[in-house]
C-alpha positions in Angstrom: 67.4 121.0 85.4 63.9 119.4 85.3 65.1 116.9 87.8 66.0 119.6 90.3 62.7 121.3 89.9 60.8 118.0 90.3 62.7 117.2 93.5 61.6 120.5 95.0 57.9 119.9 94.1 58.1 116.3 95.4 59.8 117.4 98.6 57.0 119.8 99.3 54.4 117.1 98.4 55.9 114.5 100.7 55.9 116.9 103.7 52.2 117.7 103.4 50.7 114.3 102.6 50.3 110.8 104.1 51.6 107.6 102.4 48.1 106.8 101.1 47.9 110.2 99.5 51.4 109.8 98.0 50.4 106.4 96.5 47.4 108.1 94.9 49.6 110.9 93.6 52.0 108.3 92.2 49.2 106.6 90.3 48.0 109.8 88.8 51.5 111.0 87.9 52.1 107.6 86.2 49.1 108.3 84.0 50.4 111.8 83.2 53.9 110.6 82.6 52.8 108.0 80.2 50.5 110.5 78.5 53.5 112.8 78.1 55.1 110.3 75.8 52.3 110.8 73.3 53.3 113.5 70.8 49.8 115.1 70.6 49.7 115.4 74.4 53.1 117.0 74.5 52.2 119.4 71.7 49.1 120.6 73.6 50.9 121.0 76.9 53.9 122.8 75.4 51.9 124.9 73.0 52.4 128.7 73.3 49.0 129.3 71.7 47.0 127.8 74.5 46.6 129.6 77.7 47.2 128.0 81.1 43.5 127.4 81.9 43.0 125.5 78.6 46.0 123.3 79.3 44.8 122.8 82.9 41.3 121.8 81.9 42.6 119.5 79.2 44.6 117.6 81.7 42.0 117.5 84.4 39.0 116.8 82.2 40.3 114.8 79.2 43.3 112.9 80.6 42.3 112.4 84.2 38.5 112.4 83.3 37.6 114.5 86.4 38.7 111.7 88.7 41.5 113.5 90.4 41.1 114.4 94.1 41.2 118.0 95.3 44.8 117.8 96.3 45.9 116.5 92.9 43.7 119.1 91.1 45.4 121.9 93.1 48.8 120.4 92.4 48.2 120.4 88.7 46.9 124.0 88.9 50.1 125.0 90.6 52.2 123.3 88.0 50.2 125.0 85.2 50.5 128.4 86.9 54.3 128.1 87.0 54.5 126.6 83.5 55.7 123.2 84.8 53.4 120.9 82.9 56.4 119.4 81.1 57.9 117.7 84.1 55.3 114.9 84.7 57.9 112.2 84.0 60.4 113.6 86.3 57.8 114.1 89.0 56.7 110.5 88.7 60.3 109.2 88.9 61.1 111.4 91.9 57.9 110.4 93.8 58.5 106.7 93.1 62.0 107.1 94.4 60.8 108.9 97.5 58.2 106.3 98.3 60.6 103.5 97.7 63.2 105.1 100.0 60.6 105.6 102.7 59.7 101.9 102.4 63.4 101.0 102.1 62.8 99.4 98.7 65.2 99.9 95.9 65.7 98.9 92.3 69.1 97.2 91.5 70.4 96.6 88.0 72.4 93.5 87.5 74.5 94.0 84.3 75.8 90.7 83.0 77.1 89.1 79.8 74.7 86.2 79.9 71.2 85.8 81.3 70.7 84.3 84.7 67.7 82.2 85.8 65.1 83.6 88.3 66.3 81.3 91.2 69.8 82.9 91.0 68.4 86.4 90.7 66.2 85.8 93.8 69.3 84.5 95.7 71.3 87.6 94.7 68.4 89.8 95.6 68.0 88.1 99.0 71.7 88.2 99.9 72.3 91.8 98.9 69.1 92.9 100.6 70.3 91.3 103.8 73.8 92.8 103.4 72.5 96.4 102.7 69.5 96.2 105.1 67.0 97.2 102.5 64.6 95.4 100.1 66.1 95.1 96.7 64.3 94.3 93.4 67.0 93.0 91.0 66.5 93.6 87.3 69.0 92.1 84.9 70.4 93.7 81.8 72.4 91.6 79.4 75.3 93.3 77.6 78.1 92.2 75.4 80.9 93.0 77.8 82.3 90.3 80.0 82.0 90.7 83.7 79.2 91.4 86.2 78.0 94.6 87.8 75.3 95.3 90.4 74.2 99.0 90.6 71.8 100.4 93.1 71.6 104.1 92.0 69.4 105.4 94.8 71.8 104.1 97.4 75.0 105.0 95.4 76.2 101.4 95.5 78.1 99.7 92.7 79.7 96.3 92.9 81.5 95.0 89.9 83.9 92.3 88.7 85.5 92.4 85.4 87.6 89.6 84.0 89.8 92.0 82.1 90.5 94.1 85.2 91.2 91.0 87.2 93.8 89.8 84.6 95.4 93.3 84.5 95.6 93.5 88.3 97.1 90.0 88.5 99.8 90.9 85.9 100.6 94.1 87.8 100.9 92.2 91.0 103.2 89.6 89.4 105.4 92.3 87.8 105.7 94.2 91.1 106.9 90.9 92.8 110.0 90.8 90.6 
């Protein structure tokens, strides 16, 4: 639910701001998203005993140290007014995704059973970037399962090869031949 709300706010934010402004928003939202991981911050923001103005001033004065520009200040005031101060992490993720898609830059997860060296990762990154027509940043994740999988969530692309599936398909093919 929070993701859908964050998408609506980011959609409105993107329409009314330049790329430089969006980068500044992203930096500020990153600070707030990381602050939201701190239990005391979360307690203050979610507290029913503090009014909206107190929460708003806490974020603007204590966390952002009065360094936020006028647009960001107004954005935080709108979030506070609508009791949406608990979606900073989702806002940061959505804005980062929106900026990346505008720049045609995407994060790809390479899920493998053993770690690959950086040269091979760069080659995979380059070839898939060329094939998809975007800039990919490949991040590897080592798991215990055999096989390899490349997932680009923002593009909805998943390429995988599983040794078990290959063996099963080969067996089925041989059985169908007889």
